[in-house]
PyMOL CGO cylinders between C-alpha atoms (Angstrom):
from pymol import cmd
from pymol.cgo import CYLINDER

trace = [
    CYLINDER, 117.97, 106.53, 100.62, 117.95, 108.07, 97.02, 0.3, 1, 1, 1, 1, 1, 1,
    CYLINDER, 117.95, 108.07, 97.02, 119.73, 111.62, 97.35, 0.3, 1, 1, 1, 1, 1, 1,
    CYLINDER, 119.73, 111.62, 97.35, 119.96, 113.60, 94.39, 0.3, 1, 1, 1, 1, 1, 1,
    CYLINDER, 119.96, 113.60, 94.39, 122.55, 113.84, 91.68, 0.3, 1, 1, 1, 1, 1, 1,
    CYLINDER, 122.55, 113.84, 91.68, 124.41, 115.91, 89.87, 0.3, 1, 1, 1, 1, 1, 1,
    CYLINDER, 124.41, 115.91, 89.87, 122.81, 115.70, 86.01, 0.3, 1, 1, 1, 1, 1, 1,
    CYLINDER, 122.81, 115.70, 86.01, 120.84, 116.19, 83.47, 0.3, 1, 1, 1, 1, 1, 1,
    CYLINDER, 120.84, 116.19, 83.47, 117.71, 114.71, 81.98, 0.3, 1, 1, 1, 1, 1, 1,
    CYLINDER, 117.71, 114.71, 81.98, 117.72, 115.24, 78.53, 0.3, 1, 1, 1, 1, 1, 1,
    CYLINDER, 117.72, 115.24, 78.53, 114.13, 116.87, 76.25, 0.3, 1, 1, 1, 1, 1, 1,
    CYLINDER, 114.13, 116.87, 76.25, 112.00, 113.77, 74.99, 0.3, 1, 1, 1, 1, 1, 1,
    CYLINDER, 112.00, 113.77, 74.99, 114.23, 111.26, 76.82, 0.3, 1, 1, 1, 1, 1, 1,
    CYLINDER, 114.23, 111.26, 76.82, 113.10, 109.99, 80.83, 0.3, 1, 1, 1, 1, 1, 1,
    CYLINDER, 113.10, 109.99, 80.83, 115.63, 108.35, 83.52, 0.3, 1, 1, 1, 1, 1, 1,
    CYLINDER, 115.63, 108.35, 83.52, 116.81, 105.36, 82.50, 0.3, 1, 1, 1, 1, 1, 1,
    CYLINDER, 116.81, 105.36, 82.50, 114.92, 106.14, 78.73, 0.3, 1, 1, 1, 1, 1, 1,
    CYLINDER, 114.92, 106.14, 78.73, 111.89, 105.59, 80.50, 0.3, 1, 1, 1, 1, 1, 1,
    CYLINDER, 111.89, 105.59, 80.50, 108.45, 106.27, 79.45, 0.3, 1, 1, 1, 1, 1, 1,
    CYLINDER, 108.45, 106.27, 79.45, 105.19, 105.07, 80.72, 0.3, 1, 1, 1, 1, 1, 1,
    CYLINDER, 105.19, 105.07, 80.72, 101.83, 104.30, 79.06, 0.3, 1, 1, 1, 1, 1, 1,
    CYLINDER, 101.83, 104.30, 79.06, 99.10, 105.39, 81.96, 0.3, 1, 1, 1, 1, 1, 1,
    CYLINDER, 99.10, 105.39, 81.96, 96.16, 104.60, 80.39, 0.3, 1, 1, 1, 1, 1, 1,
    CYLINDER, 96.16, 104.60, 80.39, 96.83, 106.70, 77.54, 0.3, 1, 1, 1, 1, 1, 1,
    CYLINDER, 96.83, 106.70, 77.54, 98.45, 109.45, 79.27, 0.3, 1, 1, 1, 1, 1, 1,
    CYLINDER, 98.45, 109.45, 79.27, 102.55, 109.56, 78.55, 0.3, 1, 1, 1, 1, 1, 1,
    CYLINDER, 102.55, 109.56, 78.55, 104.29, 109.86, 81.47, 0.3, 1, 1, 1, 1, 1, 1,
    CYLINDER, 104.29, 109.86, 81.47, 108.09, 110.28, 81.36, 0.3, 1, 1, 1, 1, 1, 1,
    CYLINDER, 108.09, 110.28, 81.36, 109.88, 110.20, 84.78, 0.3, 1, 1, 1, 1, 1, 1,
    CYLINDER, 109.88, 110.20, 84.78, 112.23, 113.34, 84.76, 0.3, 1, 1, 1, 1, 1, 1,
    CYLINDER, 112.23, 113.34, 84.76, 114.00, 112.87, 88.15, 0.3, 1, 1, 1, 1, 1, 1,
    CYLINDER, 114.00, 112.87, 88.15, 113.82, 110.89, 91.43, 0.3, 1, 1, 1, 1, 1, 1,
    CYLINDER, 113.82, 110.89, 91.43, 114.93, 111.05, 95.46, 0.3, 1, 1, 1, 1, 1, 1,
    CYLINDER, 114.93, 111.05, 95.46, 113.47, 110.35, 98.33, 0.3, 1, 1, 1, 1, 1, 1,
    CYLINDER, 113.47, 110.35, 98.33, 113.00, 114.12, 98.39, 0.3, 1, 1, 1, 1, 1, 1,
    CYLINDER, 113.00, 114.12, 98.39, 110.79, 114.56, 94.87, 0.3, 1, 1, 1, 1, 1, 1,
    CYLINDER, 110.79, 114.56, 94.87, 109.62, 112.92, 91.83, 0.3, 1, 1, 1, 1, 1, 1,
    CYLINDER, 109.62, 112.92, 91.83, 109.27, 114.73, 88.77, 0.3, 1, 1, 1, 1, 1, 1,
    CYLINDER, 109.27, 114.73, 88.77, 107.58, 113.61, 85.40, 0.3, 1, 1, 1, 1, 1, 1,
    CYLINDER, 107.58, 113.61, 85.40, 106.85, 115.16, 82.46, 0.3, 1, 1, 1, 1, 1, 1,
    CYLINDER, 106.85, 115.16, 82.46, 103.50, 114.18, 80.89, 0.3, 1, 1, 1, 1, 1, 1,
    CYLINDER, 103.50, 114.18, 80.89, 101.02, 114.31, 77.59, 0.3, 1, 1, 1, 1, 1, 1,
    CYLINDER, 101.02, 114.31, 77.59, 97.38, 113.94, 77.85, 0.3, 1, 1, 1, 1, 1, 1,
    CYLINDER, 97.38, 113.94, 77.85, 96.15, 113.11, 74.89, 0.3, 1, 1, 1, 1, 1, 1,
    CYLINDER, 96.15, 113.11, 74.89, 92.70, 114.54, 73.99, 0.3, 1, 1, 1, 1, 1, 1,
    CYLINDER, 92.70, 114.54, 73.99, 89.77, 113.60, 76.49, 0.3, 1, 1, 1, 1, 1, 1,
    CYLINDER, 89.77, 113.60, 76.49, 92.25, 111.79, 78.66, 0.3, 1, 1, 1, 1, 1, 1,
    CYLINDER, 92.25, 111.79, 78.66, 91.93, 112.57, 82.73, 0.3, 1, 1, 1, 1, 1, 1,
    CYLINDER, 91.93, 112.57, 82.73, 92.98, 111.49, 85.75, 0.3, 1, 1, 1, 1, 1, 1,
    CYLINDER, 92.98, 111.49, 85.75, 90.02, 111.29, 88.60, 0.3, 1, 1, 1, 1, 1, 1,
    CYLINDER, 90.02, 111.29, 88.60, 88.91, 112.91, 92.10, 0.3, 1, 1, 1, 1, 1, 1,
    CYLINDER, 88.91, 112.91, 92.10, 92.29, 111.41, 93.70, 0.3, 1, 1, 1, 1, 1, 1,
    CYLINDER, 92.29, 111.41, 93.70, 93.47, 111.90, 96.63, 0.3, 1, 1, 1, 1, 1, 1,
    CYLINDER, 93.47, 111.90, 96.63, 97.62, 111.92, 98.09, 0.3, 1, 1, 1, 1, 1, 1,
    CYLINDER, 97.62, 111.92, 98.09, 97.18, 111.59, 101.72, 0.3, 1, 1, 1, 1, 1, 1,
    CYLINDER, 97.18, 111.59, 101.72, 101.34, 111.82, 102.29, 0.3, 1, 1, 1, 1, 1, 1,
    CYLINDER, 101.34, 111.82, 102.29, 102.55, 114.24, 99.08, 0.3, 1, 1, 1, 1, 1, 1,
    CYLINDER, 102.55, 114.24, 99.08, 102.26, 117.54, 98.38, 0.3, 1, 1, 1, 1, 1, 1,
    CYLINDER, 102.26, 117.54, 98.38, 101.85, 116.95, 94.36, 0.3, 1, 1, 1, 1, 1, 1,
    CYLINDER, 101.85, 116.95, 94.36, 102.33, 120.47, 91.64, 0.3, 1, 1, 1, 1, 1, 1,
    CYLINDER, 102.33, 120.47, 91.64, 101.89, 120.73, 87.89, 0.3, 1, 1, 1, 1, 1, 1,
    CYLINDER, 101.89, 120.73, 87.89, 103.51, 123.19, 85.72, 0.3, 1, 1, 1, 1, 1, 1,
    CYLINDER, 103.51, 123.19, 85.72, 101.44, 123.74, 82.57, 0.3, 1, 1, 1, 1, 1, 1,
    CYLINDER, 101.44, 123.74, 82.57, 103.45, 123.64, 80.07, 0.3, 1, 1, 1, 1, 1, 1,
    CYLINDER, 103.45, 123.64, 80.07, 101.60, 123.63, 76.66, 0.3, 1, 1, 1, 1, 1, 1,
    CYLINDER, 101.60, 123.63, 76.66, 97.74, 123.40, 75.68, 0.3, 1, 1, 1, 1, 1, 1,
    CYLINDER, 97.74, 123.40, 75.68, 95.07, 124.03, 78.65, 0.3, 1, 1, 1, 1, 1, 1,
    CYLINDER, 95.07, 124.03, 78.65, 94.22, 121.52, 81.92, 0.3, 1, 1, 1, 1, 1, 1,
    CYLINDER, 94.22, 121.52, 81.92, 90.53, 121.33, 83.26, 0.3, 1, 1, 1, 1, 1, 1,
    CYLINDER, 90.53, 121.33, 83.26, 90.43, 121.28, 87.38, 0.3, 1, 1, 1, 1, 1, 1,
    CYLINDER, 90.43, 121.28, 87.38, 88.98, 119.69, 90.43, 0.3, 1, 1, 1, 1, 1, 1,
    CYLINDER, 88.98, 119.69, 90.43, 90.58, 120.91, 92.95, 0.3, 1, 1, 1, 1, 1, 1,
    CYLINDER, 90.58, 120.91, 92.95, 89.45, 121.05, 96.51, 0.3, 1, 1, 1, 1, 1, 1,
    CYLINDER, 89.45, 121.05, 96.51, 84.98, 120.60, 94.98, 0.3, 1, 1, 1, 1, 1, 1,
    CYLINDER, 84.98, 120.60, 94.98, 86.20, 123.53, 92.57, 0.3, 1, 1, 1, 1, 1, 1,
    CYLINDER, 86.20, 123.53, 92.57, 86.12, 123.64, 89.23, 0.3, 1, 1, 1, 1, 1, 1,
    CYLINDER, 86.12, 123.64, 89.23, 89.29, 125.95, 87.54, 0.3, 1, 1, 1, 1, 1, 1,
    CYLINDER, 89.29, 125.95, 87.54, 91.58, 125.93, 84.75, 0.3, 1, 1, 1, 1, 1, 1,
    CYLINDER, 91.58, 125.93, 84.75, 95.13, 126.43, 84.19, 0.3, 1, 1, 1, 1, 1, 1,
    CYLINDER, 95.13, 126.43, 84.19, 97.25, 127.66, 81.07, 0.3, 1, 1, 1, 1, 1, 1,
    CYLINDER, 97.25, 127.66, 81.07, 100.51, 127.18, 79.72, 0.3, 1, 1, 1, 1, 1, 1,
    CYLINDER, 100.51, 127.18, 79.72, 102.89, 129.00, 82.00, 0.3, 1, 1, 1, 1, 1, 1,
    CYLINDER, 102.89, 129.00, 82.00, 100.56, 128.07, 85.47, 0.3, 1, 1, 1, 1, 1, 1,
    CYLINDER, 100.56, 128.07, 85.47, 101.49, 126.32, 88.27, 0.3, 1, 1, 1, 1, 1, 1,
    CYLINDER, 101.49, 126.32, 88.27, 99.10, 124.02, 89.98, 0.3, 1, 1, 1, 1, 1, 1,
    CYLINDER, 99.10, 124.02, 89.98, 99.41, 123.66, 93.86, 0.3, 1, 1, 1, 1, 1, 1,
    CYLINDER, 99.41, 123.66, 93.86, 97.41, 120.34, 95.06, 0.3, 1, 1, 1, 1, 1, 1,
    CYLINDER, 97.41, 120.34, 95.06, 98.53, 119.80, 98.61, 0.3, 1, 1, 1, 1, 1, 1,
    CYLINDER, 98.53, 119.80, 98.61, 98.60, 116.35, 100.22, 0.3, 1, 1, 1, 1, 1, 1,
    CYLINDER, 98.60, 116.35, 100.22, 95.51, 115.31, 101.23, 0.3, 1, 1, 1, 1, 1, 1,
    CYLINDER, 95.51, 115.31, 101.23, 93.47, 117.48, 98.58, 0.3, 1, 1, 1, 1, 1, 1,
    CYLINDER, 93.47, 117.48, 98.58, 91.37, 115.79, 96.24, 0.3, 1, 1, 1, 1, 1, 1,
    CYLINDER, 91.37, 115.79, 96.24, 92.47, 116.42, 92.87, 0.3, 1, 1, 1, 1, 1, 1,
    CYLINDER, 92.47, 116.42, 92.87, 91.39, 116.06, 89.51, 0.3, 1, 1, 1, 1, 1, 1,
    CYLINDER, 91.39, 116.06, 89.51, 92.53, 116.87, 85.94, 0.3, 1, 1, 1, 1, 1, 1,
    CYLINDER, 92.53, 116.87, 85.94, 90.84, 116.55, 82.34, 0.3, 1, 1, 1, 1, 1, 1,
    CYLINDER, 90.84, 116.55, 82.34, 92.25, 117.44, 78.33, 0.3, 1, 1, 1, 1, 1, 1,
    CYLINDER, 92.25, 117.44, 78.33, 88.95, 119.04, 77.53, 0.3, 1, 1, 1, 1, 1, 1,
    CYLINDER, 88.95, 119.04, 77.53, 90.84, 120.87, 74.75, 0.3, 1, 1, 1, 1, 1, 1,
    CYLINDER, 90.84, 120.87, 74.75, 90.84, 119.15, 72.30, 0.3, 1, 1, 1, 1, 1, 1,
    CYLINDER, 90.84, 119.15, 72.30, 94.32, 119.30, 71.53, 0.3, 1, 1, 1, 1, 1, 1,
    CYLINDER, 94.32, 119.30, 71.53, 97.19, 117.50, 73.58, 0.3, 1, 1, 1, 1, 1, 1,
    CYLINDER, 97.19, 117.50, 73.58, 98.72, 118.87, 76.49, 0.3, 1, 1, 1, 1, 1, 1,
    CYLINDER, 98.72, 118.87, 76.49, 101.62, 119.24, 78.50, 0.3, 1, 1, 1, 1, 1, 1,
    CYLINDER, 101.62, 119.24, 78.50, 103.05, 119.40, 81.86, 0.3, 1, 1, 1, 1, 1, 1,
    CYLINDER, 103.05, 119.40, 81.86, 105.70, 118.93, 84.16, 0.3, 1, 1, 1, 1, 1, 1,
    CYLINDER, 105.70, 118.93, 84.16, 104.38, 117.14, 87.25, 0.3, 1, 1, 1, 1, 1, 1,
    CYLINDER, 104.38, 117.14, 87.25, 106.24, 117.01, 90.71, 0.3, 1, 1, 1, 1, 1, 1,
    CYLINDER, 106.24, 117.01, 90.71, 105.65, 115.36, 94.18, 0.3, 1, 1, 1, 1, 1, 1,
    CYLINDER, 105.65, 115.36, 94.18, 107.38, 116.09, 97.37, 0.3, 1, 1, 1, 1, 1, 1,
    CYLINDER, 107.38, 116.09, 97.37, 107.93, 113.35, 99.27, 0.3, 1, 1, 1, 1, 1, 1,
    CYLINDER, 107.93, 113.35, 99.27, 108.22, 110.73, 96.60, 0.3, 1, 1, 1, 1, 1, 1,
    CYLINDER, 108.22, 110.73, 96.60, 106.84, 108.62, 97.93, 0.3, 1, 1, 1, 1, 1, 1,
    CYLINDER, 106.84, 108.62, 97.93, 105.70, 105.47, 96.11, 0.3, 1, 1, 1, 1, 1, 1,
    CYLINDER, 105.70, 105.47, 96.11, 104.05, 106.79, 92.58, 0.3, 1, 1, 1, 1, 1, 1,
    CYLINDER, 104.05, 106.79, 92.58, 107.60, 105.52, 90.68, 0.3, 1, 1, 1, 1, 1, 1,
    CYLINDER, 107.60, 105.52, 90.68, 106.14, 102.48, 91.99, 0.3, 1, 1, 1, 1, 1, 1,
    CYLINDER, 106.14, 102.48, 91.99, 103.41, 103.14, 90.80, 0.3, 1, 1, 1, 1, 1, 1,
    CYLINDER, 103.41, 103.14, 90.80, 103.63, 104.18, 87.44, 0.3, 1, 1, 1, 1, 1, 1,
    CYLINDER, 103.63, 104.18, 87.44, 105.70, 101.00, 87.39, 0.3, 1, 1, 1, 1, 1, 1,
    CYLINDER, 105.70, 101.00, 87.39, 103.27, 98.70, 88.13, 0.3, 1, 1, 1, 1, 1, 1,
    CYLINDER, 103.27, 98.70, 88.13, 100.04, 100.18, 86.70, 0.3, 1, 1, 1, 1, 1, 1,
    CYLINDER, 100.04, 100.18, 86.70, 102.08, 100.93, 83.10, 0.3, 1, 1, 1, 1, 1, 1,
    CYLINDER, 102.08, 100.93, 83.10, 100.43, 100.01, 79.76, 0.3, 1, 1, 1, 1, 1, 1,
    CYLINDER, 100.43, 100.01, 79.76, 97.10, 98.52, 82.80, 0.3, 1, 1, 1, 1, 1, 1,
    CYLINDER, 97.10, 98.52, 82.80, 93.98, 98.83, 80.27, 0.3, 1, 1, 1, 1, 1, 1,
    CYLINDER, 93.98, 98.83, 80.27, 91.92, 98.96, 83.49, 0.3, 1, 1, 1, 1, 1, 1,
    CYLINDER, 91.92, 98.96, 83.49, 90.68, 101.69, 85.23, 0.3, 1, 1, 1, 1, 1, 1,
    CYLINDER, 90.68, 101.69, 85.23, 89.42, 99.43, 87.94, 0.3, 1, 1, 1, 1, 1, 1,
    CYLINDER, 89.42, 99.43, 87.94, 92.78, 97.71, 88.21, 0.3, 1, 1, 1, 1, 1, 1,
    CYLINDER, 92.78, 97.71, 88.21, 94.56, 100.97, 88.13, 0.3, 1, 1, 1, 1, 1, 1,
    CYLINDER, 94.56, 100.97, 88.13, 92.28, 102.14, 91.31, 0.3, 1, 1, 1, 1, 1, 1,
    CYLINDER, 92.28, 102.14, 91.31, 92.87, 99.27, 92.86, 0.3, 1, 1, 1, 1, 1, 1,
    CYLINDER, 92.87, 99.27, 92.86, 96.23, 98.91, 92.67, 0.3, 1, 1, 1, 1, 1, 1,
    CYLINDER, 96.23, 98.91, 92.67, 96.75, 102.65, 93.17, 0.3, 1, 1, 1, 1, 1, 1,
    CYLINDER, 96.75, 102.65, 93.17, 95.30, 102.41, 97.63, 0.3, 1, 1, 1, 1, 1, 1,
    CYLINDER, 95.30, 102.41, 97.63, 98.91, 100.05, 97.50, 0.3, 1, 1, 1, 1, 1, 1,
    CYLINDER, 98.91, 100.05, 97.50, 100.94, 103.18, 97.08, 0.3, 1, 1, 1, 1, 1, 1,
    CYLINDER, 100.94, 103.18, 97.08, 98.81, 105.77, 99.13, 0.3, 1, 1, 1, 1, 1, 1,
    CYLINDER, 98.81, 105.77, 99.13, 97.16, 107.53, 95.88, 0.3, 1, 1, 1, 1, 1, 1,
    CYLINDER, 97.16, 107.53, 95.88, 93.43, 106.81, 96.67, 0.3, 1, 1, 1, 1, 1, 1,
    CYLINDER, 93.43, 106.81, 96.67, 90.84, 107.57, 94.00, 0.3, 1, 1, 1, 1, 1, 1,
    CYLINDER, 90.84, 107.57, 94.00, 86.78, 109.06, 94.38, 0.3, 1, 1, 1, 1, 1, 1,
    CYLINDER, 86.78, 109.06, 94.38, 84.25, 108.08, 91.82, 0.3, 1, 1, 1, 1, 1, 1,
    CYLINDER, 84.25, 108.08, 91.82, 85.14, 108.96, 88.72, 0.3, 1, 1, 1, 1, 1, 1,
    CYLINDER, 85.14, 108.96, 88.72, 83.75, 111.94, 87.09, 0.3, 1, 1, 1, 1, 1, 1,
    CYLINDER, 83.75, 111.94, 87.09, 84.34, 112.62, 82.93, 0.3, 1, 1, 1, 1, 1, 1,
    CYLINDER, 84.34, 112.62, 82.93, 84.53, 116.14, 83.01, 0.3, 1, 1, 1, 1, 1, 1,
    CYLINDER, 84.53, 116.14, 83.01, 86.19, 119.36, 84.57, 0.3, 1, 1, 1, 1, 1, 1,
    CYLINDER, 86.19, 119.36, 84.57, 83.85, 121.46, 82.15, 0.3, 1, 1, 1, 1, 1, 1,
]
cmd.load_cgo(trace, "trace")
């Protein structure tokens, strides 16, 4: 069991100095315990995460800078700086950067599940099909992709 420890994860750094390249997006782990896992995400222009479901986790996005377009429970919407997106377990969701500018956000999931292990595994993978196949082993289930929430 991994429990929380009192500490500070400094700006521009991740846990143990780690950052992951997930199909062009940069994920920097900020906190990890059995109860939750959080990461800072940078979405370059025109990057996205296709529709998927976390059957055993609730996921959240706090938008720090920019706008994220979403498909959330089958509906198109968007979230801007200061907005909090709630994605309960079992609800299909996807997010897209259609803004022409990089977007940054703080993500977290509870319980932590296997997300940290998934990101370690898919770091620097170049094939979306490989990422989708690997994700199933870590309780992230992808649907057929779409290119935009706009």
